[in-house]
C-alpha positions in Angstrom: 169.3 51.2 -107.8 168.6 52.9 -111.2 169.6 50.6 -114.1 167.5 52.4 -116.7 169.8 55.4 -116.8 172.9 53.2 -117.2 171.2 51.1 -119.8 170.1 54.0 -121.9 173.5 55.7 -121.7 175.1 52.5 -123.0 172.7 51.9 -125.9 173.9 52.6 -129.4 171.7 53.9 -132.1 174.3 53.4 -134.9 177.9 52.5 -135.4 180.4 53.2 -138.2 184.1 53.1 -139.0 186.3 55.8 -140.4 189.8 54.6 -141.1 190.8 52.5 -138.1 188.4 54.4 -135.7 185.0 53.0 -134.7 182.3 55.5 -133.7 179.0 55.0 -131.9 176.1 57.3 -131.6 174.5 56.7 -128.2 170.8 57.1 -127.2 171.7 60.0 -125.0 173.2 61.9 -127.9 176.9 61.4 -127.3 179.1 60.2 -130.1 182.2 58.3 -128.9 185.0 56.7 -130.8 187.7 54.2 -130.1 190.7 52.9 -132.1 190.0 49.4 -133.6 193.6 48.5 -132.7 192.6 48.2 -129.0 191.0 44.8 -129.7 192.9 41.8 -131.0 190.6 40.7 -133.8 189.8 44.3 -135.0 193.5 45.1 -135.0 194.1 42.4 -137.6 191.1 43.5 -139.7 191.2 45.6 -142.8 189.5 49.0 -143.0 186.9 47.4 -145.3 186.1 44.7 -142.7 185.9 47.3 -140.0 183.2 49.2 -142.0 180.9 46.2 -141.7 180.1 46.8 -138.1 176.4 46.5 -137.1 174.5 47.4 -133.9 172.8 44.3 -132.4 170.9 43.2 -129.3 168.7 46.3 -129.2 171.7 48.7 -129.2 173.8 46.9 -126.6 176.3 45.1 -128.8 178.5 45.7 -131.8 178.9 42.9 -134.3 181.4 42.1 -137.1 179.9 39.0 -138.8 182.8 38.4 -141.1 185.3 38.6 -138.3 183.0 36.7 -135.8 183.7 39.5 -133.3 181.2 41.0 -130.8 181.8 43.9 -128.3 179.4 45.2 -125.7 178.5 48.9 -126.0 178.8 49.2 -122.2 182.3 47.8 -122.3 183.4 50.2 -125.0 181.8 53.2 -123.1 183.5 52.1 -119.9 186.9 51.9 -121.7 187.4 48.2 -121.2 189.8 47.4 -124.0 191.9 44.2 -124.6 195.1 45.8 -125.7 197.1 48.8 -124.2 197.6 52.0 -126.0 200.6 51.9 -128.3 203.7 53.5 -126.9 204.7 56.8 -128.4 208.3 57.2 -129.4 210.0 60.0 -127.4 
């Protein structure tokens, strides 16, 4: 079992928000993004509140202190979101 590869792939170097999207730069060089609206607390947050994201726990967690919200980087990378994608009108 090789946990080192999984851990380094799910380790964030930095995080930032642009509009309602949250972006992560991972240790392996990838940059991924996800819509804030896929999480209950983040969906209710303003864009200014979203910008206050910090990387915590040696790169394994995202934190919004003002919102008292924490997400694991591993969960985000794996696509484990609380809310479904919004339906698109046909």
